C-alpha positions as CSV (number, residue, x, y, z in Angstrom):
1,M,-170.9,-59.7,-202.9
2,E,-169.7,-62.1,-200.2
3,A,-166.7,-63.1,-202.3
4,R,-165.8,-59.4,-202.7
5,A,-166.1,-58.8,-199.0
6,H,-163.9,-61.9,-198.4
7,T,-161.3,-60.5,-200.8
8,G,-161.4,-57.2,-199.0
9,R,-160.7,-58.9,-195.7
10,L,-157.7,-60.7,-197.1
11,D,-156.4,-57.4,-198.5
12,E,-156.7,-55.9,-195.0
13,L,-154.7,-58.9,-193.6
14,L,-152.0,-58.5,-196.2
15,H,-151.8,-54.8,-195.4
16,E,-151.2,-55.6,-191.8
17,V,-148.4,-58.0,-192.8
18,R,-146.8,-55.4,-195.0
19,R,-146.9,-52.9,-192.2
20,Q,-145.2,-55.3,-189.9
21,M,-142.5,-56.3,-192.4
22,S,-141.7,-52.7,-193.3
23,R,-141.2,-51.4,-189.8
24,G,-138.4,-53.9,-189.0
25,A,-139.4,-54.2,-185.4
26,G,-140.1,-58.0,-185.3
27,A,-143.4,-59.9,-185.7
28,D,-146.4,-58.8,-183.7
29,P,-149.0,-61.6,-183.8
30,R,-151.3,-59.7,-181.4
31,A,-152.3,-57.2,-184.2
32,V,-153.2,-60.1,-186.5
33,L,-155.2,-61.9,-183.7
34,D,-157.1,-58.7,-182.9
35,W,-158.0,-58.2,-186.6
36,L,-159.1,-61.9,-186.9
37,G,-161.2,-61.7,-183.8
38,R,-163.1,-58.6,-185.1
39,Q,-163.7,-60.2,-188.5
40,I,-165.2,-63.5,-187.2
41,D,-166.7,-62.3,-183.9
42,A,-164.6,-64.7,-181.8
43,D,-161.6,-64.6,-179.5
44,V,-158.2,-66.0,-180.6
45,A,-155.0,-67.1,-178.9
46,L,-151.6,-68.2,-180.1
47,V,-150.4,-71.1,-178.0
48,G,-146.6,-71.6,-178.2
49,S,-144.7,-74.8,-178.7
50,A,-144.2,-75.0,-175.0
51,G,-148.0,-75.0,-174.3
52,T,-148.2,-71.4,-173.0
53,V,-150.2,-68.5,-174.4
54,E,-147.8,-66.2,-176.4
55,S,-150.5,-63.7,-177.4
56,A,-154.3,-63.5,-177.3
57,T,-157.2,-61.2,-177.7
58,A,-158.3,-59.4,-174.6
59,R,-161.3,-61.6,-173.8
60,F,-159.9,-65.0,-174.8
61,P,-161.3,-67.6,-172.3
62,R,-158.0,-69.0,-170.9
63,Q,-159.9,-71.4,-168.6
64,I,-160.7,-73.7,-171.6
65,L,-157.0,-74.5,-172.2
66,P,-156.6,-77.3,-169.6
67,S,-159.4,-79.3,-171.3
68,L,-157.8,-78.8,-174.7
69,E,-154.3,-79.9,-173.6
70,P,-154.4,-83.4,-175.2
71,T,-155.5,-82.0,-178.5
72,L,-152.9,-79.2,-178.3
73,S,-150.2,-81.7,-177.6
74,R,-151.1,-83.8,-180.7
75,L,-151.3,-80.6,-182.9
76,A,-147.9,-79.3,-181.6
77,G,-146.3,-82.7,-182.1
78,G,-147.3,-82.9,-185.8
79,Q,-149.9,-85.7,-185.4
80,M,-152.8,-83.5,-186.5
81,A,-153.0,-80.3,-188.6
82,A,-156.4,-79.0,-187.3
83,A,-159.2,-79.9,-185.0
84,V,-162.7,-78.8,-184.1
85,T,-164.1,-79.4,-180.6
86,E,-166.2,-78.0,-177.8
87,S,-165.2,-76.7,-174.4
88,G,-168.1,-75.7,-172.1
89,A,-170.1,-73.1,-173.9
90,F,-167.5,-72.5,-176.5
91,Q,-167.1,-73.9,-180.0
92,V,-163.3,-74.2,-180.6
93,R,-161.2,-74.5,-183.7
94,L,-157.5,-75.3,-183.5
95,E,-154.9,-75.1,-186.3
96,A,-151.2,-76.0,-186.1
97,L,-148.9,-73.4,-187.6
98,G,-145.6,-74.0,-189.4
99,P,-143.8,-77.1,-190.6
100,R,-141.5,-77.9,-187.7
101,A,-142.5,-79.6,-184.5
102,P,-143.2,-78.6,-181.8
103,R,-145.5,-76.2,-183.6
104,P,-147.5,-73.3,-182.2
105,V,-151.3,-73.6,-182.4
106,L,-153.9,-71.1,-183.2
107,V,-157.0,-71.5,-181.0
108,V,-160.3,-69.8,-181.9
109,A,-163.1,-69.8,-179.4
110,G,-166.6,-68.5,-180.2
111,T,-170.2,-69.1,-179.1
112,S,-171.0,-70.7,-182.5
113,A,-169.1,-72.8,-184.9
114,P,-167.2,-70.7,-187.5
115,T,-168.7,-70.4,-191.0
116,R,-166.7,-71.6,-194.0
117,E,-165.6,-68.1,-194.8
118,A,-164.5,-67.6,-191.1
119,A,-162.6,-70.8,-191.2
120,S,-160.9,-69.7,-194.3
121,L,-159.9,-66.4,-192.6
122,V,-158.5,-68.4,-189.7
123,S,-156.4,-70.5,-192.0
124,H,-155.1,-67.5,-193.9
125,A,-154.3,-65.6,-190.6
126,G,-152.6,-68.6,-189.2
127,S,-150.5,-69.0,-192.3
128,L,-149.4,-65.4,-192.2
129,I,-148.6,-65.6,-188.5
130,A,-146.4,-68.6,-189.3
131,L,-144.7,-66.6,-192.1
132,L,-144.1,-63.7,-189.8
133,D,-142.7,-66.1,-187.2
134,R,-140.4,-67.6,-189.8
135,A,-139.3,-64.2,-191.0
136,Q,-138.6,-63.3,-187.3
137,D,-136.5,-66.5,-187.0
138,A,-134.6,-65.6,-190.2
139,D,-133.9,-62.1,-188.9
140,T,-132.7,-63.5,-185.6
141,T,-130.5,-66.0,-187.4
142,F,-129.1,-63.3,-189.7
143,L,-128.3,-61.0,-186.8
144,G,-126.6,-63.9,-185.0
145,Y,-124.6,-64.6,-188.2
146,Q,-123.6,-60.9,-188.4
147,H,-122.5,-60.9,-184.8
148,K,-120.4,-64.0,-185.2
149,A,-118.9,-62.7,-188.4
150,R,-118.0,-59.5,-186.5
151,Q,-116.4,-61.5,-183.8
152,L,-114.4,-63.6,-186.2
153,R,-113.2,-60.6,-188.1
154,F,-112.0,-59.0,-184.9
155,A,-110.3,-62.2,-183.9
156,V,-108.4,-62.2,-187.2
157,F,-107.5,-58.6,-186.7
158,S,-106.3,-59.4,-183.1
159,A,-104.1,-62.2,-184.4
160,L,-102.6,-59.9,-187.0
161,L,-102.0,-57.2,-184.4
162,A,-100.0,-59.9,-182.5
163,G,-98.1,-60.8,-185.6
164,D,-99.4,-64.4,-185.5
165,L,-100.3,-65.1,-189.2
166,T,-100.6,-68.8,-188.5
167,L,-103.2,-68.3,-185.8
168,A,-105.2,-66.0,-188.1
169,R,-105.3,-68.7,-190.8
170,R,-106.2,-71.4,-188.4
171,M,-109.1,-69.4,-187.1
172,T,-110.5,-69.1,-190.7
173,T,-109.9,-72.7,-191.9
174,G,-112.4,-73.4,-194.7
175,A,-113.0,-69.7,-195.5
176,V,-109.6,-68.0,-195.4
177,P,-110.0,-64.3,-196.2
178,A,-108.2,-63.1,-199.3
179,L,-106.4,-60.6,-197.1
180,L,-104.3,-63.4,-195.5
181,D,-102.9,-64.3,-198.9
182,A,-101.6,-60.8,-199.5
183,E,-98.0,-59.9,-198.7
184,R,-98.7,-56.3,-197.5
185,L,-101.6,-54.3,-196.3
186,R,-102.7,-50.8,-195.4
187,V,-104.9,-49.8,-192.5
188,Y,-107.6,-47.3,-193.2
189,L,-109.2,-46.0,-190.0
190,L,-112.6,-44.5,-190.7
191,H,-114.1,-42.2,-188.1
192,C,-117.9,-42.2,-188.5
193,P,-121.1,-42.2,-186.3
194,S,-121.2,-45.5,-184.3
195,E,-124.6,-46.3,-185.7
196,D,-123.2,-46.3,-189.3
197,R,-120.6,-49.1,-188.6
198,D,-123.0,-52.0,-188.9
199,R,-124.5,-50.6,-192.1
200,L,-121.1,-50.1,-193.7
201,A,-119.7,-53.5,-192.7
202,Q,-122.8,-55.2,-194.1
203,T,-123.0,-53.2,-197.3
204,Y,-119.5,-54.2,-198.4
205,Q,-119.5,-57.7,-196.9
206,D,-119.1,-60.7,-199.2
207,G,-120.8,-64.1,-198.9
208,S,-118.1,-65.5,-196.7
209,G,-118.4,-62.7,-194.1
210,Y,-115.3,-60.8,-195.2
211,H,-114.9,-57.8,-197.5
212,G,-113.2,-59.0,-200.7
213,T,-109.5,-58.5,-200.2
214,G,-110.0,-56.6,-197.0
215,L,-111.7,-56.6,-193.6
216,M,-113.9,-54.1,-191.9
217,V,-113.6,-54.4,-188.1
218,H,-115.6,-52.7,-185.4
219,C,-113.2,-51.1,-182.9
220,P,-114.4,-52.2,-179.5
221,A,-112.5,-49.5,-177.7
222,F,-113.7,-46.4,-179.7
223,E,-117.3,-46.6,-180.9
224,E,-116.7,-44.1,-183.8
225,H,-113.9,-46.1,-185.4
226,L,-114.2,-48.7,-188.2
227,I,-110.9,-50.4,-188.8
228,C,-110.4,-51.3,-192.5
229,L,-107.6,-53.6,-193.5
230,V,-107.0,-53.6,-197.2
231,A,-104.6,-55.8,-199.1
232,D,-102.0,-53.5,-200.8
233,G,-101.3,-53.8,-204.5
234,S,-104.6,-55.7,-205.1
235,A,-107.8,-54.7,-206.8
236,D,-109.1,-53.5,-203.4
237,G,-105.9,-51.8,-202.4
238,S,-105.0,-48.2,-202.5
239,A,-101.8,-46.2,-202.8
240,D,-102.1,-43.6,-200.1
241,G,-98.7,-43.6,-198.7
242,S,-95.5,-45.1,-200.0
243,A,-94.7,-48.8,-199.8
244,D,-91.8,-48.2,-197.6
245,G,-93.5,-46.1,-195.0
246,S,-92.3,-42.7,-196.3
247,A,-95.6,-41.2,-197.0
248,D,-95.9,-37.6,-196.1
249,G,-98.8,-35.4,-195.3
250,S,-102.5,-35.3,-195.4
251,A,-104.6,-36.5,-198.3
252,D,-106.7,-33.8,-200.0
253,E,-109.1,-35.7,-202.3
254,S,-110.0,-34.0,-205.6
255,D,-111.9,-37.0,-206.8
256,N,-112.4,-37.0,-210.6
257,E,-115.5,-39.0,-211.4
258,S,-114.5,-39.8,-214.9
259,A,-114.6,-43.2,-216.6
260,D,-111.3,-44.1,-215.0
261,E,-112.3,-44.5,-211.3
262,S,-108.8,-45.7,-210.4
263,A,-107.4,-42.3,-211.1
264,D,-108.8,-40.7,-208.0
265,Q,-106.3,-38.1,-206.9
266,A,-105.4,-36.8,-203.5
267,T,-102.9,-34.2,-202.5
268,A,-100.7,-33.8,-199.4
269,E,-99.4,-30.7,-197.8
270,V,-95.9,-31.2,-196.5
271,D,-94.6,-28.0,-195.0
272,G,-96.7,-26.0,-197.4
273,E,-95.8,-28.0,-200.6
274,A,-98.4,-30.0,-202.4
275,A,-97.8,-33.7,-203.2
276,D,-99.9,-36.3,-204.9
277,V,-100.4,-39.2,-202.4
278,S,-102.8,-41.3,-204.3
279,G,-101.1,-41.5,-207.6
280,R,-97.3,-41.8,-208.0
281,V,-95.6,-39.3,-205.8
282,F,-92.9,-41.8,-205.1
283,A,-91.5,-44.3,-207.7
284,D,-92.5,-47.3,-205.7
285,R,-96.0,-46.1,-205.0
286,P,-98.7,-48.3,-206.7
287,E,-101.4,-46.9,-208.8
288,V,-104.8,-46.4,-207.2
289,T,-107.3,-49.0,-208.3
290,Q,-111.1,-49.4,-207.9
291,G,-111.7,-51.0,-204.5
292,Q,-112.1,-50.3,-200.8
293,G,-109.6,-47.5,-200.8
294,T,-111.7,-45.6,-203.4
295,V,-114.9,-46.5,-201.6
296,L,-113.7,-45.2,-198.2
297,R,-112.5,-42.0,-199.7
298,R,-115.8,-41.4,-201.4
299,L,-117.6,-42.1,-198.1
300,V,-115.6,-39.4,-196.5
301,R,-116.2,-37.0,-199.4
302,D,-119.9,-37.6,-199.2
303,N,-120.4,-37.5,-195.4
304,P,-119.2,-34.4,-193.5
305,Q,-119.2,-36.4,-190.2
306,Y,-116.6,-38.9,-191.6
307,A,-112.8,-38.7,-191.5
308,L,-110.1,-41.1,-192.7
309,G,-106.6,-41.9,-191.6
310,I,-104.4,-44.0,-193.9
311,S,-101.3,-46.0,-193.0
312,S,-98.3,-46.7,-195.1
313,S,-97.9,-50.2,-196.7
314,Y,-96.7,-52.9,-194.2
315,P,-96.2,-56.6,-194.2
316,L,-99.2,-58.5,-192.6
317,G,-97.0,-59.3,-189.6
318,A,-96.6,-55.6,-188.9
319,T,-100.3,-54.8,-188.7
320,A,-99.9,-53.2,-185.3
321,E,-97.5,-50.7,-186.7
322,A,-99.8,-49.9,-189.6
323,Y,-102.7,-49.5,-187.1
324,G,-100.7,-47.1,-185.0
325,Q,-99.9,-45.0,-188.2
326,A,-103.6,-44.9,-189.1
327,L,-104.4,-43.6,-185.6
328,H,-102.0,-40.7,-186.1
329,A,-103.1,-40.0,-189.6
330,L,-106.7,-39.9,-188.4
331,A,-105.8,-37.3,-185.8
332,A,-104.4,-35.1,-188.5
333,A,-107.3,-35.8,-190.9
334,R,-109.9,-34.5,-188.5
335,H,-108.4,-31.1,-188.6
336,T,-108.1,-30.7,-192.4
337,P,-110.9,-29.5,-194.7
338,E,-110.7,-32.8,-196.7
339,R,-111.0,-34.9,-193.5
340,M,-108.4,-37.4,-195.0
341,A,-104.8,-37.9,-194.3
342,A,-102.0,-40.3,-195.1
343,Y,-99.4,-41.0,-192.4
344,L,-96.7,-38.4,-192.1
345,G,-93.8,-40.8,-192.2
346,R,-90.8,-40.2,-189.9
347,T,-88.2,-42.6,-188.6
348,P,-89.2,-43.9,-185.2
349,L,-87.1,-43.2,-182.1
350,V,-86.4,-46.8,-181.1
351,P,-84.0,-47.8,-183.8
352,L,-82.0,-44.6,-183.3
353,L,-81.1,-45.3,-179.7
354,P,-77.8,-47.1,-179.0
355,H,-78.9,-50.8,-179.4
356,T,-76.9,-52.4,-176.6
357,E,-77.3,-49.7,-174.0
358,A,-81.0,-49.2,-174.8
359,G,-81.7,-52.9,-174.4
360,T,-79.8,-53.0,-171.1
361,W,-81.9,-50.0,-169.8
362,A,-85.2,-51.6,-170.9
363,R,-84.4,-54.9,-169.3
364,A,-83.4,-53.3,-166.1
365,L,-86.6,-51.3,-165.9
366,L,-88.8,-54.3,-166.6
367,R,-86.9,-57.0,-164.7
368,P,-89.1,-56.8,-161.6
369,L,-92.0,-57.9,-163.8
370,G,-90.3,-61.1,-164.8
371,S,-92.8,-63.3,-162.8
372,T,-95.8,-61.1,-163.5
373,P,-98.7,-63.0,-165.2
374,R,-98.9,-62.5,-169.0
375,V,-102.4,-61.1,-168.8
376,T,-101.2,-58.4,-166.5
377,L,-98.4,-57.5,-168.9
378,D,-100.8,-57.4,-171.8
379,I,-103.2,-55.1,-170.0
380,T,-100.3,-52.9,-168.9
381,R,-98.9,-52.6,-172.5
382,L,-102.3,-51.4,-173.6
383,A,-103.0,-49.1,-170.7
384,V,-99.7,-47.1,-171.0
385,T,-101.1,-46.0,-174.4
386,F,-104.9,-46.1,-174.3
387,P,-107.3,-44.8,-171.6
388,R,-108.3,-47.5,-169.0
389,S,-111.9,-47.4,-170.1
390,A,-110.9,-48.1,-173.7
391,V,-108.7,-51.0,-172.5
392,A,-111.6,-52.4,-170.6
393,R,-113.9,-52.3,-173.7
394,L,-111.1,-53.7,-175.9
395,L,-110.6,-56.8,-173.6
396,D,-114.3,-57.0,-172.5
397,I,-113.4,-56.7,-168.9
398,S,-114.4,-54.2,-166.2
399,R,-112.5,-51.0,-165.6
400,N,-111.9,-52.1,-162.0
401,T,-110.2,-55.2,-163.3
402,V,-107.9,-53.1,-165.5
403,S,-107.1,-50.9,-162.4
404,H,-106.4,-54.0,-160.3
405,H,-103.8,-55.3,-162.8
406,L,-102.2,-51.9,-163.1
407,S,-102.0,-51.4,-159.3
408,R,-100.0,-54.7,-159.2
409,V,-97.6,-53.4,-161.7
410,E,-97.2,-50.0,-159.9
411,A,-96.5,-51.8,-156.7
412,T,-93.9,-54.1,-158.3
413,L,-92.1,-51.3,-160.2
414,G,-92.5,-48.6,-157.6
415,L,-93.9,-46.3,-160.3
416,D,-97.0,-44.2,-160.7
417,L,-98.7,-45.1,-164.0
418,G,-100.9,-42.1,-163.7
419,D,-97.9,-39.9,-164.6
420,V,-97.6,-39.4,-168.4
421,R,-93.7,-39.4,-168.3
422,T,-93.8,-42.8,-166.5
423,R,-96.1,-44.3,-169.1
424,A,-94.0,-43.0,-171.9
425,A,-90.8,-44.5,-170.4
426,L,-92.5,-47.8,-169.7
427,D,-93.9,-48.0,-173.2
428,L,-90.4,-47.3,-174.6
429,A,-89.0,-50.1,-172.5
430,F,-91.7,-52.5,-173.7
431,C,-90.8,-51.6,-177.3
432,L,-87.1,-52.1,-176.7
433,A,-87.5,-55.4,-174.9
434,G,-90.0,-56.8,-177.4
435,G,-92.8,-56.6,-175.0
436,Q,-91.6,-59.1,-172.3
437,P,-89.2,-58.7,-169.3
438,D,-86.3,-61.2,-169.4
439,G,-86.3,-62.1,-165.7
440,G,-82.6,-61.8,-165.7
441,F,-80.2,-61.2,-162.8
442,G,-79.2,-57.6,-163.1
443,A,-76.6,-55.7,-165.1
444,E,-73.6,-57.3,-166.6
445,R,-70.7,-57.5,-164.2
446,G,-68.6,-54.3,-164.1
447,R,-71.0,-52.4,-166.5
448,P,-73.4,-50.0,-164.8
449,E,-76.9,-49.8,-166.2
450,P,-77.4,-46.7,-168.4
451,T,-80.1,-44.1,-167.6
452,L,-82.7,-42.9,-170.0
453,D,-81.0,-39.4,-170.0
454,E,-77.8,-41.1,-171.3
455,L,-79.7,-42.8,-174.1
456,F,-81.4,-39.5,-175.1
457,R,-78.2,-37.4,-175.1
458,T,-77.0,-39.1,-178.4
459,E,-76.9,-37.0,-181.5
460,P,-79.3,-39.3,-183.5
461,A,-81.9,-38.9,-180.7
462,H,-81.5,-35.1,-180.8
463,A,-81.8,-35.1,-184.6
464,W,-85.0,-37.1,-184.3
465,A,-86.4,-34.7,-181.7
466,R,-85.6,-31.6,-183.7
467,E,-87.3,-33.1,-186.8
468,F,-90.3,-34.2,-184.8
469,L,-90.8,-30.7,-183.4
470,R,-89.8,-28.8,-186.5
471,P,-93.5,-28.2,-187.7
472,L,-93.9,-26.0,-184.5
473,Q,-91.1,-23.6,-185.4
474,D,-93.1,-20.8,-187.1
475,T,-94.6,-17.9,-185.1
476,R,-97.9,-19.7,-184.4
477,G,-95.9,-22.9,-183.8
478,R,-93.9,-21.3,-180.9
479,D,-97.2,-20.6,-179.2
480,L,-98.2,-24.2,-179.7
481,Y,-94.9,-25.3,-178.4
482,A,-95.4,-23.5,-175.1
483,T,-98.8,-25.0,-174.8
484,L,-97.5,-28.5,-175.4
485,C,-94.7,-28.1,-172.8
486,A,-97.2,-26.8,-170.2
487,W,-99.6,-29.6,-171.1
488,I,-97.1,-32.3,-170.5
489,D,-95.9,-30.5,-167.3
490,A,-99.5,-30.6,-166.1
491,N,-99.7,-34.3,-166.8
492,T,-102.0,-33.7,-169.9
493,D,-104.6,-31.9,-167.8
494,A,-106.1,-29.2,-170.0
495,Q,-107.6,-27.3,-167.1
496,R,-104.4,-27.1,-165.2
497,T,-102.6,-26.1,-168.3
498,A,-105.0,-23.3,-169.0
499,R,-104.6,-21.9,-165.4
500,H,-100.8,-22.0,-165.8
501,L,-100.8,-20.2,-169.1
502,G,-103.6,-17.8,-168.2
503,R,-105.7,-19.0,-171.1
504,S,-109.1,-20.6,-171.4
505,R,-109.5,-24.4,-171.5
506,N,-111.0,-24.1,-175.0
507,T,-107.9,-22.3,-176.2
508,V,-105.7,-25.0,-174.9
509,R,-107.8,-27.7,-176.6
510,A,-107.7,-25.7,-179.8
511,H,-103.9,-25.6,-179.6
512,L,-103.7,-29.3,-179.0
513,R,-105.9,-30.0,-182.0
514,A,-103.7,-27.8,-184.1
515,A,-100.6,-29.6,-182.8
516,E,-102.1,-32.9,-183.8
517,H,-102.4,-31.8,-187.3
518,L,-98.9,-30.3,-187.5
519,L,-97.2,-33.3,-185.8
520,S,-99.4,-35.9,-187.4
521,R,-99.9,-37.5,-184.0
522,D,-103.0,-38.5,-182.0
523,L,-102.9,-36.5,-178.8
524,L,-106.5,-36.3,-177.7
525,T,-108.6,-39.3,-178.9
526,T,-106.5,-42.3,-177.9
527,G,-103.4,-40.4,-176.8
528,S,-101.2,-42.8,-178.7
529,G,-99.0,-40.0,-179.9
530,I,-98.3,-38.4,-176.5
531,H,-95.3,-40.6,-175.9
532,D,-93.4,-39.3,-178.9
533,L,-94.1,-35.8,-177.7
534,V,-92.9,-36.6,-174.2
535,H,-89.7,-38.1,-175.5
536,A,-89.0,-35.2,-178.0
537,L,-89.5,-32.6,-175.3
538,H,-87.3,-34.6,-172.9
539,I,-84.5,-34.9,-175.5
540,I,-84.6,-31.2,-176.5
541,G,-84.1,-30.3,-172.8
542,L,-80.9,-32.4,-172.6
543,Q,-77.4,-31.3,-173.8
544,P,-76.2,-33.7,-176.5
545,V,-73.0,-35.6,-176.0
546,D,-70.6,-35.8,-179.0
C-alpha cells in the first residue's frame, strides 16, 4: 500500500514537470517545492549557486541559513552530494543539484527527520528541478543561438546589399552559406504577421543556421517583412521573372499538387494578357524546381494574410537592385487576388539620361557634401527613400539621431528633405554619382552645369515617362492620374490631396493602392517607388527637345 502511494506521488511530480515543459514559459521550481512541502510536511528552499534563496515555500525558516553556510558552500562547490544536520529546532536535509559547480542546493527543514520515503521524494524532486533548470539553460542557449544566427544572416544580407561579396564570405568563414557560391539570386519578399517570422525562419533553417541555398532575413525596418534570398538556377531557386530582369506582371499561382512539384504554375497579367511566369514564358527562364520558391508560394496560397513579391534574377553583387524590385513587386502583389507578383520589368531612368551631362549635374548637386562624414551620407541615402522611423530601426539608432544627420545635410545643401521632389532629385543624384560626392572644384571651365530640366527634356527620358505612366491611360486610369498628380503636389499628404480633389481620404488611399498595382511600384509602405513617379510626372510636364 505504501509503495502504491509512493508511486502515486511520483506520478503527481511527473505530471507537474510535464505541465511546465508543455507551457513553454520556463522552469518554475516554486510549484515543485510547494508540492514537495505538502507531501513530506516540511518547508523547502532552493538556494542558488550564489548562496541566495531563489525560491522557497511560504513558511521556510530563512533564519537558519547563516548557520548552514559552511555546509552550503561545500555542497555548492562539489565536495559533498548531500548532508543531514540540525539548526535550532529544525531537522535539515541538504542535497546538491546538477553536475556543474557551483551547484544549487535543495534545503528541507522540518520538525523531525524525514523518513526514507520522504528522503526519496526529496531526491526525486531535486533531480527534476535540476532537469528543469538544465532544460531552461538549453532553451536560453537555443534562443541565444537563434538570435546570433539572425544577426549573422542580416550581416551577410547587408554586405550583399553593399555589393561586398568578399566581406560576406569573410563574415561566414568556416560555414559559408551555399548562397554565396551561387552566381545569381532572386529576392522573395514575404509579407506576413511579424510573429510568424521567427517560426518560418526556424522551420526552414538548416544545421548551420542558414536555409539551404538561401537565406531568410528578418527586415528590421518593417516588422511584417521576411526577406528571402534564393540562389537562382539551383534546387532551391525559382523562375519567377526572367534571368535578364524582363519579367512582367503579377504572379497568379494555380499550383498543381501533382507528383511533379516543380511544375507549379503562375500566371501574370500584362495589360490584360496572361503569361506564365513560373514556367518558361521567356526562353532564358529556368524551370521551377522544388525548393524555397515553391515553399514560399505555398505559404502565400495557404495563408490569406501573406503576400509575396519576387524580383528578377540578379548577380549577387546586385542584391540591392533585386531587393528594390521585390519591394515594388510586393506592393503590386498585395492588391491582387493571388497575393503574389513578379517584378514588372522596365528599363530604369538612370541609364537613359545623357551620361556626361547627368554625371556633371549630380556631382554639382552633391559637391557641398564632399567633406560630410560617411555615416551621414549613408543615413541620407536611406532616408531619401525610407521613412525616418524605418531608417532608425534599420540602423539601430534613434529617430532623433537620424533627424540630426539629415538636418546637417539640409543646412549644407540648402534644401528641404521634407519635400518629396527634393528627395527624388537627391536620390537620383546619388544613383548617378555612385553614392558618393566627388569633392571636386566646380564645373569644367567654359561648360555650364546642366539643370535637371535639361536632362529630362531628352527624347529617351520622355519615352521612359510615357511607358511608365501608360497603365494609367484608360478611363479609370485618368482618374488615378489626377489623384497621383495632386498627391505629389500635396507632398504625398493624403488628407491635403483629398481636400484639393473634393474626395474622401479613403478614396485617395484606394486610388493610390490601385496605382501601386498598375505601376508595380511601392508608394505607401516604404515609398520606394515614389521617386520614379515624381520623375515621370516631371518629365511629362516638360517639352522634349529634338
